[in-house]
N, CA and C atoms as an extended XYZ file, in Angstrom:
582
Properties=species:S:1:pos:R:3:atomname:S:1:resname:S:1:resid:I:1 pbc="F F F"
N         8.122       14.887       14.808 N   MET     1
C         7.647       14.480       16.128 CA  MET     1
C         8.779       13.753       16.846 C   MET     1
N         8.970       14.067       18.132 N   LYS     2
C        10.050       13.511       18.929 CA  LYS     2
C         9.992       11.978       18.990 C   LYS     2
N         8.794       11.401       19.202 N   LEU     3
C         8.674        9.938       19.289 CA  LEU     3
C         9.001        9.275       17.962 C   LEU     3
N         8.616        9.887       16.862 N   LYS     4
C         8.899        9.310       15.548 CA  LYS     4
C        10.406        9.236       15.348 C   LYS     4
N        11.110       10.313       15.647 N   ARG     5
C        12.556       10.321       15.497 CA  ARG     5
C        13.198        9.300       16.419 C   ARG     5
N        12.695        9.166       17.630 N   ALA     6
C        13.257        8.189       18.568 CA  ALA     6
C        13.053        6.771       18.060 C   ALA     6
N        11.885        6.485       17.504 N   ALA     7
C        11.614        5.144       16.980 CA  ALA     7
C        12.520        4.830       15.813 C   ALA     7
N        12.668        5.777       14.896 N   LEU     8
C        13.521        5.531       13.742 CA  LEU     8
C        14.975        5.416       14.153 C   LEU     8
N        15.418        6.263       15.085 N   ALA     9
C        16.797        6.165       15.564 CA  ALA     9
C        17.032        4.820       16.232 C   ALA     9
N        16.073        4.373       17.035 N   ALA    10
C        16.206        3.071       17.692 CA  ALA    10
C        16.321        1.963       16.657 C   ALA    10
N        15.531        2.039       15.614 N   ALA    11
C        15.584        1.006       14.568 CA  ALA    11
C        16.947        0.982       13.911 C   ALA    11
N        17.513        2.144       13.646 N   PHE    12
C        18.823        2.183       12.998 CA  PHE    12
C        19.924        1.649       13.903 C   PHE    12
N        19.871        1.931       15.185 N   PHE    13
C        20.934        1.516       16.078 CA  PHE    13
C        20.883        0.040       16.452 C   PHE    13
N        19.729       -0.592       16.372 N   VAL    14
C        19.652       -1.984       16.782 CA  VAL    14
C        19.412       -2.936       15.621 C   VAL    14
N        19.525       -2.428       14.390 N   VAL    15
C        19.341       -3.269       13.214 CA  VAL    15
C        20.433       -4.336       13.160 C   VAL    15
N        20.104       -5.542       12.749 N   PRO    16
C        21.118       -6.587       12.665 CA  PRO    16
C        22.225       -6.200       11.697 C   PRO    16
N        23.396       -6.799       11.882 N   ALA    17
C        24.543       -6.524       11.035 CA  ALA    17
C        24.213       -6.751        9.567 C   ALA    17
N        23.376       -7.709        9.280 N   LEU    18
C        22.984       -7.995        7.899 CA  LEU    18
C        22.387       -6.756        7.244 C   LEU    18
N        21.468       -6.112        7.903 N   ALA    19
C        20.799       -4.951        7.311 CA  ALA    19
C        21.763       -3.792        7.143 C   ALA    19
N        22.698       -3.613        8.080 N   LEU    20
C        23.658       -2.528        7.972 CA  LEU    20
C        24.663       -2.786        6.858 C   LEU    20
N        25.008       -4.039        6.630 N   ALA    21
C        26.025       -4.381        5.650 CA  ALA    21
C        25.490       -4.403        4.228 C   ALA    21
N        24.204       -4.454        4.054 N   GLN    22
C        23.628       -4.625        2.732 CA  GLN    22
C        23.230       -3.293        2.113 C   GLN    22
N        23.619       -3.078        0.850 N   PRO    23
C        23.136       -1.889        0.170 CA  PRO    23
C        21.674       -2.045       -0.209 C   PRO    23
N        21.103       -3.238       -0.009 N   LYS    24
C        19.721       -3.528       -0.381 CA  LYS    24
C        18.758       -3.147        0.731 C   LYS    24
N        19.224       -2.544        1.820 N   GLY    25
C        18.351       -2.193        2.932 CA  GLY    25
C        17.467       -1.006        2.593 C   GLY    25
N        16.339       -0.908        3.261 N   ALA    26
C        15.409        0.190        3.006 CA  ALA    26
C        14.657        0.508        4.281 C   ALA    26
N        14.153        1.733        4.396 N   VAL    27
C        13.365        2.128        5.552 CA  VAL    27
C        12.024        2.662        5.055 C   VAL    27
N        10.941        2.147        5.594 N   ASP    28
C         9.608        2.660        5.326 CA  ASP    28
C         9.028        3.043        6.670 C   ASP    28
N         8.408        4.216        6.756 N   ALA    29
C         7.826        4.629        8.028 CA  ALA    29
C         6.432        5.189        7.787 C   ALA    29
N         5.562        4.952        8.751 N   MET    30
C         4.202        5.449        8.668 CA  MET    30
C         3.757        5.838       10.073 C   MET    30
N         3.140        6.989       10.186 N   GLN    31
C         2.654        7.439       11.483 CA  GLN    31
C         1.138        7.388       11.478 C   GLN    31
N         0.570        6.852       12.551 N   VAL    32
C        -0.878        6.716       12.667 CA  VAL    32
C        -1.303        7.256       14.024 C   VAL    32
N        -2.443        7.944       14.048 N   GLU    33
C        -2.994        8.451       15.306 CA  GLU    33
C        -4.426        7.956       15.440 C   GLU    33
N        -4.797        7.533       16.637 N   ALA    34
C        -6.162        7.044       16.857 CA  ALA    34
C        -6.619        7.398       18.265 C   ALA    34
N        -7.939        7.614       18.409 N   ASP    35
C        -8.544        7.785       19.728 CA  ASP    35
C        -8.944        6.398       20.210 C   ASP    35
N        -8.484        6.027       21.391 N   VAL    36
C        -8.780        4.699       21.927 CA  VAL    36
C        -9.311        4.822       23.358 C   VAL    36
N       -10.010        3.777       23.790 N   THR    37
C       -10.512        3.701       25.161 CA  THR    37
C        -9.954        2.440       25.798 C   THR    37
N        -9.425        2.571       26.985 N   VAL    38
C        -8.916        1.422       27.720 CA  VAL    38
C       -10.106        0.624       28.235 C   VAL    38
N       -10.150       -0.678       27.937 N   THR    39
C       -11.249       -1.520       28.409 CA  THR    39
C       -10.809       -2.440       29.542 C   THR    39
N        -9.522       -2.734       29.616 N   LYS    40
C        -9.046       -3.651       30.657 CA  LYS    40
C        -7.561       -3.416       30.887 C   LYS    40
N        -7.152       -3.482       32.155 N   VAL    41
C        -5.747       -3.395       32.531 CA  VAL    41
C        -5.438       -4.599       33.400 C   VAL    41
N        -4.468       -5.386       33.012 N   ASP    42
C        -4.042       -6.537       33.803 CA  ASP    42
C        -2.619       -6.262       34.280 C   ASP    42
N        -2.515       -5.787       35.536 N   HIS    43
C        -1.212       -5.408       36.074 CA  HIS    43
C        -0.283       -6.611       36.212 C   HIS    43
N        -0.836       -7.755       36.587 N   LYS    44
C        -0.018       -8.955       36.776 CA  LYS    44
C         0.582       -9.427       35.445 C   LYS    44
N        -0.243       -9.493       34.390 N   ALA    45
C         0.223       -9.938       33.071 CA  ALA    45
C         0.882       -8.796       32.296 C   ALA    45
N         0.756       -7.556       32.795 N   ARG    46
C         1.291       -6.355       32.157 CA  ARG    46
C         0.734       -6.177       30.750 C   ARG    46
N        -0.606       -6.201       30.664 N   THR    47
C        -1.277       -5.962       29.388 CA  THR    47
C        -2.358       -4.902       29.563 C   THR    47
N        -2.631       -4.190       28.477 N   VAL    48
C        -3.695       -3.200       28.426 CA  VAL    48
C        -4.520       -3.512       27.182 C   VAL    48
N        -5.831       -3.660       27.353 N   THR    49
C        -6.716       -3.890       26.216 CA  THR    49
C        -7.393       -2.570       25.890 C   THR    49
N        -7.355       -2.208       24.600 N   ILE    50
C        -7.944       -0.950       24.154 CA  ILE    50
C        -8.988       -1.222       23.067 C   ILE    50
N        -9.964       -0.310       22.979 N   ARG    51
C       -10.969       -0.364       21.919 CA  ARG    51
C       -10.660        0.787       20.975 C   ARG    51
N       -10.453        0.450       19.693 N   GLY    52
C       -10.120        1.439       18.683 CA  GLY    52
C       -11.345        2.180       18.181 C   GLY    52
N       -11.148        3.119       17.272 N   PRO    53
C       -12.245        3.949       16.775 CA  PRO    53
C       -13.313        3.165       16.006 C   PRO    53
N       -12.986        1.989       15.492 N   GLN    54
C       -13.964        1.179       14.761 CA  GLN    54
C       -14.503        0.038       15.615 C   GLN    54
N       -14.240        0.103       16.925 N   GLY    55
C       -14.774       -0.884       17.852 CA  GLY    55
C       -13.917       -2.117       18.035 C   GLY    55
N       -12.816       -2.198       17.307 N   ASN    56
C       -11.955       -3.367       17.432 CA  ASN    56
C       -11.149       -3.317       18.736 C   ASN    56
N       -10.978       -4.502       19.347 N   LEU    57
C       -10.206       -4.609       20.581 CA  LEU    57
C        -8.796       -5.079       20.253 C   LEU    57
N        -7.832       -4.549       20.976 N   ARG    58
C        -6.441       -4.960       20.791 CA  ARG    58
C        -5.779       -4.966       22.156 C   ARG    58
N        -5.060       -6.034       22.450 N   THR    59
C        -4.347       -6.120       23.719 CA  THR    59
C        -2.878       -5.824       23.472 C   THR    59
N        -2.362       -4.849       24.203 N   LEU    60
C        -0.968       -4.439       24.083 CA  LEU    60
C        -0.181       -4.974       25.269 C   LEU    60
N         0.975       -5.553       24.991 N   GLU    61
C         1.875       -5.979       26.061 CA  GLU    61
C         2.658       -4.758       26.520 C   GLU    61
N         2.743       -4.589       27.822 N   VAL    62
C         3.470       -3.466       28.399 CA  VAL    62
C         4.803       -3.995       28.904 C   VAL    62
N         5.928       -3.514       28.338 N   PRO    63
C         7.229       -4.038       28.764 CA  PRO    63
C         7.522       -3.704       30.219 C   PRO    63
N         8.334       -4.531       30.879 N   PRO    64
C         8.656       -4.295       32.294 CA  PRO    64
C         9.307       -2.935       32.533 C   PRO    64
N         9.952       -2.387       31.516 N   GLU    65
C        10.616       -1.089       31.656 CA  GLU    65
C         9.624        0.057       31.797 C   GLU    65
N         8.386       -0.137       31.346 N   ALA    66
C         7.357        0.906       31.454 CA  ALA    66
C         6.950        1.054       32.917 C   ALA    66
N         7.086        2.262       33.442 N   GLN    67
C         6.914        2.479       34.881 CA  GLN    67
C         5.572        3.116       35.256 C   GLN    67
N         4.718        3.415       34.277 N   ASN    68
C         3.508        4.173       34.570 CA  ASN    68
C         2.223        3.396       34.326 C   ASN    68
N         2.307        2.079       34.341 N   LEU    69
C         1.118        1.260       34.127 CA  LEU    69
C         0.077        1.515       35.214 C   LEU    69
N         0.531        1.874       36.400 N   ASP    70
C        -0.387        2.129       37.505 CA  ASP    70
C        -1.279        3.352       37.251 C   ASP    70
N        -0.940        4.200       36.282 N   LYS    71
C        -1.724        5.394       35.969 CA  LYS    71
C        -2.830        5.123       34.950 C   LYS    71
N        -2.867        3.909       34.386 N   VAL    72
C        -3.842        3.580       33.346 CA  VAL    72
C        -4.956        2.747       33.962 C   VAL    72
N        -6.236        3.121       33.665 N   LYS    73
C        -7.366        2.367       34.211 CA  LYS    73
C        -8.474        2.258       33.159 C   LYS    73
N        -9.347        1.249       33.282 N   PRO    74
C       -10.458        1.106       32.326 CA  PRO    74
C       -11.295        2.381       32.268 C   PRO    74
N       -11.729        2.723       31.052 N   GLY    75
C       -12.519        3.928       30.850 CA  GLY    75
C       -11.691        5.127       30.429 C   GLY    75
N       -10.386        5.095       30.687 N   ASP    76
C        -9.529        6.202       30.257 CA  ASP    76
C        -9.545        6.293       28.736 C   ASP    76
N        -9.615        7.528       28.240 N   ARG    77
C        -9.544        7.748       26.787 CA  ARG    77
C        -8.203        8.395       26.483 C   ARG    77
N        -7.598        7.932       25.416 N   PHE    78
C        -6.279        8.425       25.040 CA  PHE    78
C        -6.179        8.664       23.551 C   PHE    78
N        -5.294        9.562       23.203 N   LYS    79
C        -4.849        9.701       21.822 CA  LYS    79
C        -3.592        8.848       21.742 C   LYS    79
N        -3.627        7.873       20.853 N   LEU    80
C        -2.519        6.942       20.705 CA  LEU    80
C        -1.841        7.242       19.382 C   LEU    80
N        -0.598        7.656       19.436 N   THR    81
C         0.166        7.951       18.230 CA  THR    81
C         1.315        6.978       18.157 C   THR    81
N         1.417        6.311       17.023 N   TYR    82
C         2.531        5.381       16.897 CA  TYR    82
C         3.150        5.454       15.512 C   TYR    82
N         4.410        5.102       15.478 N   THR    83
C         5.177        5.063       14.244 CA  THR    83
C         5.813        3.697       14.149 C   THR    83
N         5.554        3.032       13.058 N   GLU    84
C         6.199        1.746       12.833 CA  GLU    84
C         7.215        1.921       11.725 C   GLU    84
N         8.395        1.392       11.897 N   ALA    85
C         9.430        1.440       10.870 CA  ALA    85
C         9.833        0.022       10.536 C   ALA    85
N        10.108       -0.226        9.272 N   LEU    86
C        10.548       -1.541        8.850 CA  LEU    86
C        11.796       -1.364        8.019 C   LEU    86
N        12.892       -1.927        8.460 N   VAL    87
C        14.133       -1.915        7.701 CA  VAL    87
C        14.302       -3.328        7.173 C   VAL    87
N        14.508       -3.467        5.877 N   LEU    88
C        14.532       -4.788        5.277 CA  LEU    88
C        15.764       -4.936        4.407 C   LEU    88
N        16.489       -6.014        4.565 N   ALA    89
C        17.634       -6.353        3.724 CA  ALA    89
C        17.487       -7.814        3.337 C   ALA    89
N        17.807       -8.117        2.095 N   ILE    90
C        17.697       -9.489        1.615 CA  ILE    90
C        19.053       -9.937        1.094 C   ILE    90
N        19.477      -11.107        1.537 N   GLN    91
C        20.732      -11.690        1.083 CA  GLN    91
C        20.464      -13.151        0.744 C   GLN    91
N        20.989      -13.610       -0.359 N   ARG    92
C        20.802      -15.006       -0.755 CA  ARG    92
C        21.641      -15.929        0.115 C   ARG    92
N        21.101      -17.141        0.380 N   GLY    93
C        21.838      -18.184        1.091 CA  GLY    93
C        21.708      -18.091        2.595 C   GLY    93
N        22.411      -19.002        3.261 N   GLY    94
C        22.414      -19.049        4.720 CA  GLY    94
C        21.750      -20.303        5.236 C   GLY    94
N        22.121      -20.698        6.440 N   ALA    95
C        21.515      -21.866        7.093 CA  ALA    95
C        20.258      -21.415        7.817 C   ALA    95
N        19.220      -22.264        7.872 N   PRO    96
C        17.986      -21.878        8.565 CA  PRO    96
C        18.275      -21.397        9.987 C   PRO    96
N        17.816      -20.188       10.300 N   SER    97
C        18.025      -19.617       11.628 CA  SER    97
C        17.070      -18.449       11.836 C   SER    97
N        16.960      -18.039       13.085 N   ALA    98
C        16.163      -16.867       13.434 CA  ALA    98
C        16.750      -16.246       14.685 C   ALA    98
N        16.788      -14.927       14.735 N   SER    99
C        17.251      -14.237       15.933 CA  SER    99
C        16.483      -12.933       16.071 C   SER    99
N        16.405      -12.445       17.303 N   ALA   100
C        15.675      -11.201       17.555 CA  ALA   100
C        16.309      -10.468       18.730 C   ALA   100
N        16.243       -9.168       18.690 N   ASN   101
C        16.692       -8.306       19.775 CA  ASN   101
C        15.619       -7.265       20.014 C   ASN   101
N        15.626       -6.678       21.214 N   ARG   102
C        14.621       -5.684       21.563 CA  ARG   102
C        15.269       -4.579       22.380 C   ARG   102
N        14.854       -3.338       22.110 N   MET   103
C        15.324       -2.193       22.880 CA  MET   103
C        14.091       -1.402       23.298 C   MET   103
N        14.027       -1.001       24.563 N   VAL   104
C        12.878       -0.256       25.082 CA  VAL   104
C        13.347        1.054       25.688 C   VAL   104
N        12.620        2.124       25.370 N   GLN   105
C        12.852        3.421       26.006 CA  GLN   105
C        11.499        3.873       26.539 C   GLN   105
N        11.329        3.837       27.855 N   ALA   106
C        10.040        4.179       28.474 CA  ALA   106
C        10.070        5.598       29.021 C   ALA   106
N         8.874        6.198       29.142 N   SER   107
C         8.790        7.527       29.737 CA  SER   107
C         9.129        7.423       31.223 C   SER   107
N         9.612        8.508       31.805 N   PRO   108
C        10.037        8.469       33.209 CA  PRO   108
C         8.870        8.214       34.161 C   PRO   108
N         9.182        7.654       35.317 N   LYS   109
C         8.194        7.375       36.348 CA  LYS   109
C         7.455        8.658       36.684 C   LYS   109
N         6.126        8.558       36.692 N   GLY   110
C         5.294        9.713       36.994 CA  GLY   110
C         4.894       10.504       35.761 C   GLY   110
N         5.498       10.197       34.628 N   GLY   111
C         5.179       10.907       33.390 CA  GLY   111
C         3.981       10.276       32.692 C   GLY   111
N         3.681       10.779       31.513 N   THR   112
C         2.596       10.240       30.701 CA  THR   112
C         2.994        8.861       30.199 C   THR   112
N         2.117        7.849       30.324 N   PRO   113
C         2.462        6.513       29.848 CA  PRO   113
C         2.831        6.535       28.361 C   PRO   113
N         3.882        5.810       28.006 N   GLY   114
C         4.319        5.725       26.617 CA  GLY   114
C         5.783        5.370       26.531 C   GLY   114
N         6.302        5.364       25.317 N   GLY   115
C         7.703        5.062       25.095 CA  GLY   115
C         7.930        4.508       23.698 C   GLY   115
N         9.110        3.946       23.500 N   THR   116
C         9.510        3.397       22.215 CA  THR   116
C        10.004        1.974       22.403 C   THR   116
N         9.591        1.096       21.500 N   VAL   117
C        10.094       -0.275       21.486 CA  VAL   117
C        10.604       -0.549       20.080 C   VAL   117
N        11.841       -0.993       19.973 N   ALA   118
C        12.403       -1.376       18.683 CA  ALA   118
C        12.757       -2.855       18.753 C   ALA   118
N        12.338       -3.589       17.741 N   ARG   119
C        12.609       -5.024       17.694 CA  ARG   119
C        13.303       -5.310       16.369 C   ARG   119
N        14.441       -5.975       16.443 N   THR   120
C        15.156       -6.349       15.228 CA  THR   120
C        15.116       -7.858       15.072 C   THR   120
N        15.015       -8.291       13.832 N   MET   121
C        14.941       -9.726       13.566 CA  MET   121
C        15.762      -10.067       12.339 C   MET   121
N        16.246      -11.278       12.332 N   GLN   122
C        16.941      -11.825       11.177 CA  GLN   122
C        16.445      -13.256       11.025 C   GLN   122
N        15.951      -13.591        9.843 N   VAL   123
C        15.404      -14.915        9.586 CA  VAL   123
C        16.018      -15.458        8.305 C   VAL   123
N        16.500      -16.676        8.367 N   THR   124
C        16.984      -17.355        7.176 CA  THR   124
C        16.064      -18.528        6.921 C   THR   124
N        15.584      -18.632        5.696 N   GLY   125
C        14.682      -19.713        5.349 CA  GLY   125
C        14.437      -19.760        3.861 C   GLY   125
N        13.397      -20.490        3.478 N   VAL   126
C        13.070      -20.707        2.076 CA  VAL   126
C        11.862      -19.850        1.693 C   VAL   126
N        11.937      -19.217        0.535 N   ILE   127
C        10.810      -18.427        0.053 CA  ILE   127
C         9.697      -19.388       -0.358 C   ILE   127
N         8.539      -19.269        0.295 N   ASP   128
C         7.363      -20.072       -0.045 CA  ASP   128
C         6.578      -19.440       -1.183 C   ASP   128
N         6.450      -18.114       -1.131 N   ALA   129
C         5.675      -17.404       -2.150 CA  ALA   129
C         6.242      -16.005       -2.308 C   ALA   129
N         6.030      -15.454       -3.477 N   ILE   130
C         6.499      -14.101       -3.739 CA  ILE   130
C         5.471      -13.394       -4.614 C   ILE   130
N         5.136      -12.161       -4.240 N   ASP   131
C         4.170      -11.357       -4.980 CA  ASP   131
C         4.927      -10.149       -5.516 C   ASP   131
N         5.324      -10.214       -6.775 N   TYR   132
C         6.138       -9.154       -7.367 CA  TYR   132
C         5.358       -7.844       -7.487 C   TYR   132
N         4.086       -7.930       -7.862 N   LYS   133
C         3.272       -6.731       -8.086 CA  LYS   133
C         3.095       -5.931       -6.793 C   LYS   133
N         2.727       -6.604       -5.697 N   ASN   134
C         2.504       -5.935       -4.415 CA  ASN   134
C         3.734       -5.926       -3.518 C   ASN   134
N         4.838       -6.507       -4.011 N   ARG   135
C         6.130       -6.540       -3.306 CA  ARG   135
C         6.017       -7.164       -1.916 C   ARG   135
N         5.533       -8.394       -1.860 N   TYR   136
C         5.484       -9.186       -0.635 CA  TYR   136
C         6.279      -10.456       -0.840 C   TYR   136
N         6.915      -10.916        0.229 N   VAL   137
C         7.611      -12.195        0.190 CA  VAL   137
C         7.185      -12.993        1.427 C   VAL   137
N         6.953      -14.281        1.241 N   ALA   138
C         6.616      -15.178        2.352 CA  ALA   138
C         7.778      -16.147        2.509 C   ALA   138
N         8.379      -16.162        3.685 N   ILE   139
C         9.542      -17.002        3.947 CA  ILE   139
C         9.200      -18.004        5.047 C   ILE   139
N         9.582      -19.261        4.853 N   ARG   140
C         9.381      -20.318        5.847 CA  ARG   140
C        10.686      -20.451        6.624 C   ARG   140
N        10.638      -20.115        7.899 N   GLY   141
C        11.826      -20.105        8.750 CA  GLY   141
C        12.171      -21.475        9.301 C   GLY   141
N        13.133      -21.526       10.224 N   PRO   142
C        13.629      -22.791       10.749 CA  PRO   142
C        12.587      -23.598       11.520 C   PRO   142
N        11.574      -22.957       12.091 N   GLY   143
C        10.527      -23.661       12.837 CA  GLY   143
C         9.389      -24.127       11.962 C   GLY   143
N         9.478      -23.844       10.665 N   GLY   144
C         8.436      -24.256        9.745 CA  GLY   144
C         7.300      -23.258        9.616 C   GLY   144
N         7.343      -22.156       10.391 N   GLN   145
C         6.295      -21.144       10.300 CA  GLN   145
C         6.635      -20.160        9.191 C   GLN   145
N         5.588      -19.673        8.519 N   THR   146
C         5.779      -18.737        7.415 CA  THR   146
C         5.558      -17.312        7.892 C   THR   146
N         6.432      -16.427        7.463 N   LEU   147
C         6.380      -15.011        7.793 CA  LEU   147
C         6.244      -14.248        6.485 C   LEU   147
N         5.179      -13.470        6.322 N   ALA   148
C         4.970      -12.670        5.119 CA  ALA   148
C         5.301      -11.214        5.426 C   ALA   148
N         6.122      -10.613        4.577 N   LEU   149
C         6.578       -9.244        4.813 CA  LEU   149
C         6.497       -8.408        3.548 C   LEU   149
N         6.197       -7.114        3.704 N   PRO   150
C         6.268       -6.222        2.548 CA  PRO   150
C         7.733       -5.919        2.244 C   PRO   150
N         8.038       -5.713        0.978 N   VAL   151
C         9.403       -5.404        0.557 CA  VAL   151
C         9.400       -3.990       -0.011 C   VAL   151
N        10.258       -3.143        0.513 N   SER   152
C        10.330       -1.760        0.067 CA  SER   152
C        10.728       -1.691       -1.401 C   SER   152
N        10.232       -0.681       -2.109 N   PRO   153
C        10.638       -0.494       -3.502 CA  PRO   153
C        12.143       -0.244       -3.641 C   PRO   153
N        12.796        0.176       -2.543 N   ASP   154
C        14.228        0.451       -2.575 CA  ASP   154
C        15.092       -0.805       -2.523 C   ASP   154
N        14.508       -1.943       -2.183 N   VAL   155
C        15.287       -3.179       -2.136 CA  VAL   155
C        15.536       -3.638       -3.569 C   VAL   155
N        16.816       -3.736       -3.916 N   GLN   156
C        17.202       -4.108       -5.270 CA  GLN   156
C        17.135       -5.622       -5.460 C   GLN   156
N        17.086       -6.049       -6.689 N   ASP   157
C        17.115       -7.466       -7.074 CA  ASP   157
C        15.925       -8.270       -6.569 C   ASP   157
N        14.868       -7.600       -6.123 N   PHE   158
C        13.687       -8.312       -5.655 CA  PHE   158
C        13.106       -9.175       -6.768 C   PHE   158
N        13.094       -8.641       -7.986 N   ASP   159
C        12.519       -9.359       -9.120 CA  ASP   159
C        13.304      -10.609       -9.504 C   ASP   159
N        14.533      -10.734       -9.013 N   SER   160
C        15.332      -11.918       -9.355 CA  SER   160
C        15.105      -13.070       -8.370 C   SER   160
N        14.393      -12.792       -7.249 N   LEU   161
C        14.103      -13.847       -6.273 CA  LEU   161
C        12.956      -14.707       -6.781 C   LEU   161
N        12.926      -15.977       -6.328 N   LYS   162
C        11.826      -16.857       -6.721 CA  LYS   162
C        11.534      -17.841       -5.595 C   LYS   162
N        10.329      -18.416       -5.642 N   ALA   163
C         9.947      -19.428       -4.649 CA  ALA   163
C        10.977      -20.549       -4.693 C   ALA   163
N        11.362      -21.012       -3.483 N   GLY   164
C        12.361      -22.076       -3.374 CA  GLY   164
C        13.751      -21.555       -3.060 C   GLY   164
N        14.003      -20.260       -3.292 N   ASP   165
C        15.315      -19.684       -2.958 CA  ASP   165
C        15.486      -19.640       -1.446 C   ASP   165
N        16.710      -19.873       -0.979 N   THR   166
C        17.050      -19.698        0.429 CA  THR   166
C        17.616      -18.293        0.573 C   THR   166
N        17.026      -17.514        1.501 N   VAL   167
C        17.442      -16.131        1.705 CA  VAL   167
C        17.500      -15.812        3.196 C   VAL   167
N        18.220      -14.751        3.505 N   THR   168
C        18.245      -14.210        4.862 CA  THR   168
C        17.630      -12.819        4.799 C   THR   168
N        16.590      -12.608        5.612 N   LEU   169
C        15.937      -11.307        5.707 CA  LEU   169
C        16.348      -10.664        7.025 C   LEU   169
N        16.766       -9.422        6.980 N   GLY   170
C        17.070       -8.663        8.192 CA  GLY   170
C        16.167       -7.458        8.235 C   GLY   170
N        15.483       -7.271        9.357 N   PHE   171
C        14.577       -6.130        9.440 CA  PHE   171
C        14.393       -5.697       10.875 C   PHE   171
N        13.926       -4.454       11.035 N   ALA   172
C        13.649       -3.895       12.361 CA  ALA   172
C        12.280       -3.243       12.324 C   ALA   172
N        11.567       -3.360       13.419 N   GLN   173
C        10.287       -2.684       13.578 CA  GLN   173
C        10.398       -1.809       14.811 C   GLN   173
N         9.925       -0.583       14.700 N   ALA   174
C         9.940        0.325       15.840 CA  ALA   174
C         8.531        0.834       16.076 C   ALA   174
N         8.146        0.887       17.317 N   LEU   175
C         6.815        1.343       17.695 CA  LEU   175
C         6.984        2.402       18.777 C   LEU   175
N         6.500        3.608       18.494 N   ALA   176
C         6.569        4.699       19.468 CA  ALA   176
C         5.146        5.045       19.888 C   ALA   176
N         4.914        5.034       21.194 N   ILE   177
C         3.571        5.299       21.709 CA  ILE   177
C         3.646        6.383       22.771 C   ILE   177
N         2.793        7.375       22.633 N   LYS   178
C         2.665        8.396       23.677 CA  LYS   178
C         1.182        8.536       23.932 C   LYS   178
N         0.770        8.149       25.081 N   MET   179
C        -0.645        8.215       25.430 CA  MET   179
C        -0.886        9.501       26.197 C   MET   179
N        -1.796       10.303       25.685 N   ILE   180
C        -2.123       11.578       26.324 CA  ILE   180
C        -3.592       11.544       26.709 C   ILE   180
N        -3.859       11.624       27.993 N   ALA   181
C        -5.251       11.582       28.464 CA  ALA   181
C        -6.016       12.759       27.879 C   ALA   181
N        -7.190       12.475       27.341 N   GLU   182
C        -8.040       13.542       26.832 CA  GLU   182
C        -8.633       14.292       28.008 C   GLU   182
N        -8.817       15.577       27.809 N   GLU   183
C        -9.419       16.373       28.879 CA  GLU   183
C       -10.880       16.003       29.032 C   GLU   183
N       -11.325       15.900       30.286 N   LYS   184
C       -12.732       15.611       30.556 CA  LYS   184
C       -13.501       16.921       30.528 C   LYS   184
N       -14.736       16.904       30.039 N   PRO   185
C       -15.508       18.143       29.995 CA  PRO   185
C       -15.690       18.726       31.390 C   PRO   185
N       -15.668       20.049       31.434 N   ALA   186
C       -15.830       20.731       32.730 CA  ALA   186
C       -17.257       20.549       33.219 C   ALA   186
N       -17.389       20.393       34.537 N   LYS   187
C       -18.718       20.252       35.125 CA  LYS   187
C       -19.387       21.618       35.133 C   LYS   187
N       -20.687       21.652       34.832 N   PRO   188
C       -21.381       22.949       34.855 CA  PRO   188
C       -21.370       23.515       36.266 C   PRO   188
N       -21.303       24.838       36.329 N   ALA   189
C       -21.279       25.513       37.628 CA  ALA   189
C       -22.622       25.326       38.310 C   ALA   189
N       -22.592       25.133       39.619 N   ALA   190
C       -23.823       24.955       40.404 CA  ALA   190
C       -24.572       26.298       40.486 C   ALA   190
N       -25.893       26.205       40.408 N   LYS   191
C       -26.702       27.431       40.496 CA  LYS   191
C       -26.746       27.896       41.933 C   LYS   191
N       -26.629       29.199       42.104 N   LYS   192
C       -26.687       29.777       43.435 CA  LYS   192
C       -28.136       29.952       43.847 C   LYS   192
N       -28.424       29.631       45.095 N   LYS   193
C       -29.777       29.837       45.625 CA  LYS   193
C       -29.881       31.261       46.122 C   LYS   193
N       -31.004       31.926       45.822 N   SER   194
C       -31.185       33.305       46.276 CA  SER   194
C       -32.099       33.370       47.465 C   SER   194
């Protein structure tokens, strides 16, 4: 799928230097498709609230680069396809810090609403908890907030990490969305009067 490739390519090009330099980096990707209904559009705040197939509501932030927000209205039904990618690299040591970058590729003006957003992050902090069996690590960053992340099976030396270690995690997340309006049923033909 074109959007999946764009999301993964975006993740690779904007990954922090840490992830590119480490042989411990890994990429996991998953594609999900869902039928959603738009329940609210806030043009001023640039948000769209959608109701998923199980009735759950989710508010999506629409980046300023997206030019087709004016085409979305409450009641619209869409097929929402997205791909999330996570690139993860772990390196021991470092001073507490956090950084993030973002890259957006939006569909052209007048086109179907959608696009790709890639966000890269690098966090240095202390491991609060580690789940070896399920491959999760919880790191407390410079602001004192804890971030829990899955660790790919391809990341080496995961089993040698322990709570209390200072590490730097580098990762990227990519989200590709293409909203395609579902066709509305055709109206029945009017009966002719004889």
